[in-house]
Backbone as CSV, one residue per row, in Angstrom:
resi,resn,N_x,N_y,N_z,CA_x,CA_y,CA_z,C_x,C_y,C_z
1,UNK,14.250,-151.531,64.407,15.107,-150.315,64.339,16.328,-150.750,63.514
2,UNK,16.521,-149.905,62.513,17.751,-150.178,61.599,18.973,-149.685,62.262
3,UNK,20.035,-150.021,61.745,21.330,-149.495,62.206,21.477,-148.046,62.101
4,UNK,20.905,-147.489,60.965,20.981,-146.027,60.799,20.158,-145.325,61.868
5,UNK,18.968,-145.816,62.176,18.226,-145.363,63.207,18.808,-145.306,64.545
6,UNK,19.562,-146.505,64.888,20.228,-146.624,66.106,21.427,-145.694,66.285
7,UNK,22.151,-145.410,65.085,23.262,-144.437,65.088,22.654,-143.045,65.293
8,UNK,21.606,-142.706,64.662,21.056,-141.393,64.851,20.562,-141.136,66.269
9,UNK,20.042,-142.274,66.771,19.550,-142.143,68.283,20.788,-142.007,69.202
10,UNK,21.872,-142.659,69.009,23.027,-142.494,69.795,23.724,-141.166,69.672
11,UNK,23.693,-140.631,68.488,24.236,-139.338,68.240,23.408,-138.314,68.915
12,UNK,22.121,-138.456,68.924,21.271,-137.452,69.634,21.500,-137.569,71.061
13,UNK,21.612,-138.687,71.690,21.971,-138.881,73.038,23.271,-138.218,73.406
14,UNK,24.289,-138.421,72.651,25.577,-137.833,72.790,25.507,-136.226,72.810
15,UNK,24.731,-135.716,71.837,24.647,-134.249,71.697,23.869,-133.721,73.038
16,UNK,22.873,-134.413,73.560,22.161,-134.098,74.699,23.088,-134.170,75.936
17,UNK,23.874,-135.163,76.001,24.865,-135.287,77.149,25.811,-134.155,77.151
18,UNK,26.435,-133.809,75.960,27.321,-132.710,75.892,26.748,-131.399,76.240
19,UNK,25.486,-131.182,75.826,24.737,-129.926,76.155,24.592,-129.883,77.697
20,UNK,24.163,-130.943,78.189,23.940,-130.964,79.713,25.285,-130.618,80.514
21,UNK,26.370,-131.260,80.021,27.655,-130.966,80.772,28.015,-129.555,80.572
22,UNK,27.738,-128.906,79.411,28.072,-127.536,79.223,27.209,-126.644,80.201
23,UNK,25.997,-127.063,80.350,25.096,-126.165,81.161,25.563,-126.411,82.716
24,UNK,25.996,-127.579,83.140,26.319,-127.780,84.540,27.706,-127.274,84.772
25,UNK,28.511,-127.037,83.862,29.972,-126.543,84.074,29.965,-125.365,84.913
26,UNK,30.778,-125.353,85.893,31.002,-124.227,86.808,31.775,-123.148,86.041
27,UNK,31.286,-121.961,86.140,31.993,-120.813,85.509,32.617,-120.004,86.618
28,UNK,33.874,-119.671,86.531,34.551,-118.954,87.623,33.940,-117.580,87.873
29,UNK,33.213,-116.970,86.844,32.565,-115.743,86.962,31.360,-115.822,87.937
30,UNK,30.863,-117.036,88.105,29.732,-117.312,89.026,29.995,-117.229,90.478
31,UNK,31.275,-117.430,90.849,31.592,-117.502,92.313,31.929,-116.064,92.774
32,UNK,31.953,-115.848,94.115,32.179,-114.554,94.598,33.550,-114.044,94.168
33,UNK,33.617,-112.840,93.693,34.889,-112.238,93.191,35.279,-112.829,91.881
34,UNK,34.486,-113.594,91.285,34.859,-114.233,89.950,34.877,-113.169,88.860
35,UNK,33.911,-112.227,88.878,33.841,-111.240,87.776,35.112,-110.321,87.898
36,UNK,35.659,-110.151,89.161,36.847,-109.278,89.332,37.988,-110.008,88.615
37,UNK,38.164,-111.163,88.883,39.417,-111.869,88.317,39.233,-112.157,86.848
38,UNK,38.066,-112.274,86.367,37.756,-112.489,84.946,38.043,-111.133,84.199
39,UNK,37.668,-110.040,84.819,37.985,-108.738,84.304,39.438,-108.286,84.272
40,UNK,40.179,-108.665,85.351,41.579,-108.397,85.373,42.286,-109.249,84.359
41,UNK,41.858,-110.553,84.219,42.507,-111.374,83.165,42.263,-110.912,81.834
42,UNK,41.091,-110.376,81.548,40.716,-109.863,80.209,41.688,-108.606,79.909
43,UNK,41.912,-107.704,80.929,42.770,-106.534,80.789,44.209,-106.994,80.581
44,UNK,44.680,-108.020,81.321,46.013,-108.520,81.099,46.208,-109.056,79.645
45,UNK,45.220,-109.782,79.236,45.309,-110.271,77.754,45.314,-109.177,76.857
46,UNK,44.441,-108.164,77.025,44.425,-106.981,76.089,45.878,-106.279,76.070
47,UNK,46.353,-105.962,77.249,47.680,-105.335,77.364,48.783,-106.199,76.780
48,UNK,48.707,-107.547,76.976,49.776,-108.477,76.485,49.740,-108.326,75.019
49,UNK,48.619,-108.459,74.384,48.418,-108.554,72.932,48.919,-107.134,72.331
50,UNK,48.444,-106.105,72.940,48.892,-104.738,72.594,50.451,-104.544,72.598
51,UNK,51.082,-105.239,73.509,52.519,-105.197,73.628,53.244,-106.151,72.742
52,UNK,52.405,-107.092,72.085,52.959,-108.073,71.183,53.910,-109.122,71.881
53,UNK,53.322,-109.429,73.081,54.096,-110.374,73.850,53.225,-111.702,73.952
54,UNK,53.890,-112.809,73.795,53.209,-114.137,73.790,52.985,-114.552,75.254
55,UNK,52.020,-115.359,75.465,51.840,-115.908,76.841,53.039,-116.602,77.492
56,UNK,53.758,-117.344,76.650,54.975,-117.938,77.069,56.034,-116.905,77.512
57,UNK,56.175,-115.890,76.738,57.157,-114.838,77.030,56.768,-114.146,78.336
58,UNK,55.530,-113.701,78.411,54.993,-113.092,79.662,55.212,-113.953,80.771
59,UNK,54.989,-115.260,80.693,55.243,-116.125,81.844,56.762,-116.202,82.250
60,UNK,57.538,-116.368,81.323,58.981,-116.390,81.601,59.502,-115.150,82.238
61,UNK,59.112,-114.044,81.684,59.552,-112.762,82.104,58.986,-112.329,83.510
62,UNK,57.775,-112.855,83.851,57.270,-112.522,85.133,57.472,-113.711,86.180
63,UNK,58.188,-114.685,85.809,58.483,-115.792,86.828,57.348,-116.776,86.974
64,UNK,56.445,-116.879,86.085,55.360,-117.728,86.092,55.398,-118.904,85.014
65,UNK,54.484,-119.792,85.099,54.385,-120.788,84.003,53.301,-120.278,82.944
66,UNK,53.451,-120.811,81.738,52.499,-120.339,80.737,51.015,-120.779,81.100
67,UNK,50.880,-121.880,81.764,49.502,-122.396,82.169,49.003,-121.356,83.261
68,UNK,49.758,-120.710,84.023,49.259,-119.796,85.043,48.816,-118.536,84.230
69,UNK,49.563,-118.149,83.248,49.138,-116.996,82.387,47.748,-117.277,81.685
70,UNK,47.672,-118.431,81.174,46.377,-118.901,80.585,45.259,-118.880,81.545
71,UNK,45.510,-119.390,82.751,44.504,-119.375,83.747,44.090,-118.041,84.340
72,UNK,45.156,-117.144,84.522,44.941,-115.836,84.950,44.062,-115.090,83.894
73,UNK,44.454,-115.116,82.642,43.758,-114.451,81.486,42.341,-114.901,81.415
74,UNK,42.030,-116.176,81.783,40.697,-116.698,81.754,39.939,-116.546,82.959
75,UNK,40.529,-115.875,84.001,39.821,-115.576,85.206,39.691,-116.813,86.073
76,UNK,40.442,-117.850,85.820,40.256,-119.059,86.549,41.302,-119.138,87.675
77,UNK,42.201,-118.356,87.797,43.284,-118.330,88.815,43.374,-116.855,89.444
78,UNK,43.251,-116.856,90.703,43.374,-115.619,91.508,44.820,-115.375,91.497
79,UNK,45.196,-114.071,91.423,46.606,-113.691,91.440,46.936,-112.828,92.656
80,UNK,47.973,-113.063,93.339,48.401,-112.119,94.384,48.730,-110.745,93.804
81,UNK,48.637,-109.709,94.632,48.895,-108.335,94.148,50.399,-108.225,93.637
82,UNK,51.333,-108.936,94.273,52.713,-108.844,93.866,52.810,-109.412,92.483
83,UNK,52.079,-110.492,92.162,52.110,-111.053,90.783,51.472,-110.051,89.792
84,UNK,50.423,-109.431,90.197,49.815,-108.390,89.355,50.906,-107.293,88.947
85,UNK,51.614,-106.873,89.941,52.675,-105.839,89.611,53.782,-106.404,88.688
86,UNK,54.148,-107.611,88.996,55.208,-108.281,88.109,54.720,-108.303,86.700
87,UNK,53.488,-108.730,86.501,52.851,-108.826,85.116,52.896,-107.331,84.486
88,UNK,52.323,-106.393,85.259,52.296,-104.979,84.870,53.649,-104.498,84.328
89,UNK,54.718,-104.815,85.255,56.011,-104.340,84.826,56.471,-104.873,83.506
90,UNK,56.230,-106.194,83.281,56.627,-106.892,82.036,55.842,-106.209,80.874
91,UNK,54.613,-105.937,81.033,53.734,-105.412,79.962,53.999,-103.884,79.777
92,UNK,54.757,-103.230,80.754,55.002,-101.763,80.617,53.813,-100.903,80.845
93,UNK,52.904,-101.349,81.816,51.767,-100.597,82.117,51.736,-100.497,83.704
94,UNK,50.925,-99.531,84.177,50.748,-99.353,85.614,49.784,-100.380,86.017
95,UNK,50.035,-101.072,87.169,49.065,-102.102,87.644,47.721,-101.707,87.741
96,UNK,47.503,-100.403,88.180,46.153,-99.962,88.423,45.380,-99.974,87.089
97,UNK,46.045,-99.795,85.827,45.385,-99.924,84.615,44.832,-101.276,84.336
98,UNK,45.236,-102.235,85.011,44.682,-103.616,84.804,43.495,-103.943,85.720
99,UNK,43.209,-103.030,86.629,42.119,-103.217,87.594,40.721,-102.500,87.014
100,UNK,39.715,-103.134,87.300,38.367,-102.561,86.865,37.931,-101.536,87.823
101,UNK,37.096,-100.694,87.423,36.401,-99.718,88.321,35.499,-100.473,89.368
102,UNK,35.351,-99.825,90.501,34.548,-100.483,91.554,33.123,-100.959,91.028
103,UNK,32.472,-100.024,90.266,31.184,-100.239,89.804,31.001,-101.218,88.681
104,UNK,32.206,-101.723,88.121,32.215,-102.613,87.133,32.329,-104.144,87.551
105,UNK,32.460,-104.303,88.938,32.494,-105.622,89.387,31.556,-105.952,90.531
């Protein structure tokens, strides 16, 4: 086996390992209630972008850290109802507008 063959073999193994990790990765949407929080996060992201507010600014104005906003928008962090209202106030929307319809979750 030449060095080029060995490199190609190692690269193929690396691609296969990466693909396997991606397939095994846990998605928050897969757990109970995951679709709900993912949908709320998407609504928050949409409202934030429409308002022209950065994640950092939303975090500061709602008393959170930017990483929390990132996780909330990605559906990776469950948020208390009080926090939902704080975020809605900063975005200038009604909290209910950030919630999905029952049949959508």
